[in-house]
C-alpha positions, -999 to 999 in steps of 0.1 A, spaced: 0 0 0 14 33 -11 19 58 18 2 93 12 25 121 2 37 148 24 15 174 8 -16 152 11 -8 143 46 -3 179 56 -35 189 39 -55 162 57 -40 172 91 -45 210 85 -81 205 72 -90 183 102 -74 206 128 -87 238 112 -122 224 108 -122 214 145 -110 249 154 -137 264 132 -164 243 149 -152 255 183 -150 291 172 -185 288 156 -200 277 189 -184 307 207 -194 330 178 -231 319 181 -230 324 219 -215 359 214 -241 368 187 -270 356 208 -257 375 238 -253 407 217 -288 403 202 -304 397 236 -285 427 251 -298 450 224 -334 438 223 -336 434 261 -332 472 264 -364 477 244 -381 450 265 -369 467 297 -383 500 285 -417 485 279 -418 468 313 -407 499 331 -431 521 311 -461 499 321 -449 496 357 -447 533 361 -484 537 351 -497 511 376 -511 525 408 -538 517 433 -567 537 447 -588 528 477 -610 505 457 -591 492 426 -558 488 409 -555 511 379 -533 502 348 -528 529 322 -506 514 295 -487 541 277 -483 542 240 -445 541 244 -447 507 259 -462 493 227 -435 507 204 -423 472 197 -453 468 174 -436 486 146 -448 483 111 -431 454 92 -420 437 124 -423 399 124 -426 397 162 -456 397 185 -458 413 219 -476 398 249 -481 415 282 -498 409 315 -504 429 347 -517 412 378 -511 399 413 -491 366 413 -515 337 419 -546 357 409 -563 365 377 -546 390 354 -558 426 358 -551 432 321 -533 415 293 -529 379 285 -536 351 309 -512 324 321 -480 340 308 -450 321 323 -437 335 355 -400 339 364 -385 314 388 -375 341 412 -380 379 414 -374 406 439 -395 438 444 -386 467 421 -361 445 402 -362 436 365 -355 401 354 -353 385 319 -360 349 311 -370 326 282 -403 307 280 -430 292 258 -464 306 253 -491 292 230 -464 271 213 -441 300 206 -407 307 220 -406 341 238 -383 363 256 -398 378 287 -391 408 310 -408 410 344 -409 435 373 -425 431 407 -440 465 418 -453 470 454 -485 492 456 -478 506 491 -515 506 499 -530 488 529 -560 478 507 -536 460 483 -507 446 503 -496 422 476 -473 436 449 -482 437 412 -461 418 386 -457 433 352 -447 408 324 -439 417 288 -430 390 263 -417 392 228 -413 365 201 -377 360 191 -380 360 153 -362 392 149 -336 382 174 -329 350 156 -326 368 123 -300 391 139 -282 362 155 -281 342 123 -269 373 104 -241 380 128 -232 343 131 -232 336 94 -210 366 87 -185 357 114 -183 320 103 -180 329 67 -151 353 75 -134 327 96 -140 300 70 -125 322 43 -94 328 65 -90 291 71 -92 283 33 -67 310 26 -44 297 54 -48 261 41 -39 273 6 -9 293 18 3 263 39 0 239 9 18 264 -14 45 268 12 48 230 15 51 226 -23 78 253 -23 96 237 7 96 201 -8 107 213 -42 144 209 -33 136 173 -21 119 166 -55 149 180 -73 172 159 -52 152 127 -60 152 136 -97 190 142 -96 195 108 -79 173 90 -105 192 106 -134 226 94 -120 245 67 -139 242 34 -122 279 33 -114 280 68 -99 285 64 -61 299 98 -54 284 117 -24 252 136 -30 255 174 -29 233 187 -1 234 223 -14 200 239 -13 184 210 6 164 220 37 182 216 70 158 189 82 166 167 52 204 169 55 205 140 80 188 119 53 213 130 27 241 122 51 227 88 57 223 82 19 259 93 14 271 70 42 252 41 26 266 49 -8 301 50 8 295 15 22 282 3 -11 313 17 -28 335 0 -3 317 -33 -9 319 -29 -47 356 -21 -44 362 -51 -21 344 -73 -46 363 -59 -75 396 -63 -57 386 -99 -47 378 -108 -83 410 -93 -95 431 -111 -69 413 -143 -74 418 -142 -112 454 -134 -107 461 -161 -82 441 -188 -100 458 -181 -133 492 -195 -122 480 -228 -107 457 -234 -136 485 -228 -161 507 -252 -141 479 -278 -141 475 -274 -178 513 -278 -184 516 -308 -161 486 -325 -178 502 -319 -213 535 -333 -201 517 -364 -186 500 -369 -220 533 -370 -238 546 -399 -216 541 -434 -229 548 -457 -200 534 -458 -165 568 -453 -147 574 -421 -168 538 -409 -163 536 -414 -125 558 -384 -114 538 -362 -137 505 -374 -122 518 -369 -87 529 -334 -95 495 -328 -111 478 -341 -79 498 -318 -57 491 -288 -79 454 -297 -80 453 -299 -42 469 -264 -40 444 -250 -64 415 -265 -45 428 -251 -13 432 -217 -29 397 -217 -43 383 -228 -9 402 -200 9 390 -174 -16 354 -185 -10 360 -183 28 375 -148 24 345 -137 3 321 -150 29 340 -135 59 341 -100 45 315 -79 63 287 -66 40 279 -30 47 298 -32 80 275 -60 93 281 -97 97 255 -123 89 229 -132 116 246 -140 149 237 -165 176 252 -177 209 283 -198 203 304 -216 228 339 -207 215 355 -232 238 335 -261 224 341 -249 188 379 -249 194 378 -283 211 358 -298 181 382 -283 156 412 -298 174 396 -332 173 388 -328 136 423 -318 127 441 -346 147 445 -368 115 463 -339 98 486 -334 127 493 -372 129 506 -372 93 535 -350 105 538 -365 139 528 -332 155 515 -332 191 482 -312 187 465 -305 221 437 -285 236 438 -266 269 407 -252 286 382 -260 313 347 -273 309 331 -239 315 314 -226 284 325 -192 270 296 -178 250 302 -152 223 277 -137 198 287 -147 164 283 -170 134 293 -206 142 304 -214 107 328 -185 105 342 -191 140 350 -226 130 367 -213 99 387 -189 120 400 -216 143 405 -240 114 427 -215 96 448 -208 127 454 -244 135 460 -253 98 486 -226 95 503 -238 127 504 -274 115 516 -264 80 545 -243 93 555 -264 123 582 -290 116 576 -327 120 574 -340 156 566 -304 167 539 -292 192 508 -271 185 485 -261 214 451 -245 213 440 -228 245 407 -210 253 401 -190 284 390 -156 297 413 -127 288 431 -118 320 434 -81 313 402 -75 294 367 -76 310 340 -99 294 364 -111 267 372 -146 256 408 -154 245 417 -181 219 455 -189 217 472 -210 191 509 -218 201 534 -236 179 572 -242 180 576 -235 143 599 -208 127 576 -180 138 572 -146 121 597 -118 124 583 -88 142 588 -65 112 565 -87 90 537 -93 116 515 -65 102 520 -76 66 511 -112 70 474 -101 74 475 -88 38 461 -110 11 485 -132 -8 515 -121 13 540 -148 19 574 -147 36 604 -152 14 630 -179 20 606 -207 29 596 -239 11 560 -239 23 533 -238 -3 507 -215 12 483 -191 -6 488 -162 18 451 -160 26 448 -178 59 455 -149 83 437 -125 60 406 -146 64 411 -148 102 414 -110 105 382 -104 85 363 -128 107 377 -114 140 370 -78 130 335 -88 118 328 -101 153 341 -69 170 373 -86 182 410 -82 179 440 -103 170 477 -101 180 509 -120 170 539 -125 193 566 -149 201 557 -182 217 562 -183 255 595 -203 252 608 -178 227 607 -203 197 576 -203 176 545 -182 171 517 -172 195 484 -161 179 459 -145 203 423 -138 193 401 -117 216 363 -119 212 337 -101 233 315 -123 254 277 -123 245 253 -103 267 235 -125 293 202 -121 273 218 -140 244 
């Protein structure tokens, strides 16, 4: 499912938020408009109530109500409202006016109150005043009530409300349009960046120019440049690997071809046997070289990350590899042994690559140690490094001079002056695997001063692993 674009997402959010704000503002606007209309029309209603109340008085025998003309000014020509009034004693029959007009919930003498009510199915706005007569014959006060239908009020409220809402809605539409336009202008550099990347040649891995890109997008550009740098390093590593592999395989294959042609020219089995034996040795070296090249390719980290890791007991792996390589050691009469306790040392890594690491170290030691020599594999906790496992491979072979110990990790590097047929890839493979697991490797003289000591340090796995 395709995710909505930034402009569409922003439009949806802005429309939703601004619509909610408009609804809240409309509610307040309606309340303000209703309050303003009531305040304006309640003044006229107040004048009518007071005008009638002023003309109510009592004689010795009756209550006189003389409604002035000014109190009926609400009946203007063309008005859509009706006026209802009543003058009487609360609880008794009305002296004049309409019967049964709604009474206020509470009222004090000589005070004017306003309230809403329903009379004959119509919504009215009422004003009422309680007027004492100050006559012993009429101890109860008179209540004057004037009610007005609210048609004109509603027209005024709707007019004020609609104008206010229309003005706010127009502002929101303009703000939304400006926001979308600003967003389109703001994302234009991102669109240009995407177009520039799409138009790049497929082999162009140079860093992307972040000039003109918004500050918020620069972390993304930096991440893309870092990723392209990793891809470039990977491509360069693959190119170098293919070049080195082709160069290294060319010689043994040419030797194999020459030896095969020489064997074909021989006519008798005694003459052919030395050629076949040489062909067999060359073929074994070529197979070993191909296997090591594949191991090196697999051991190289991809984009700085190794393949999926799991909890591996490095002590058990080393012990198994020693047992597996015992036949190879027996051919040369080499005493191959393992030192380590039964306590597991768990590291987070790839078990296949860790087996390849120890196999290469032990194979190198067996290959360069003379007959009847000694090779020892020891696994323990590093004494001077916290939470680190240490794997040591010790032999009593010729060792490696101190000035060449950094170079032996380079691919296809071999020491001069020896008669050993190695490919120069063993320690290069070991270093790639060690670094891929976040560890370290060191070369030094054997404890007795004769031979080589290889120490590999691997961080222990977290307890959760």
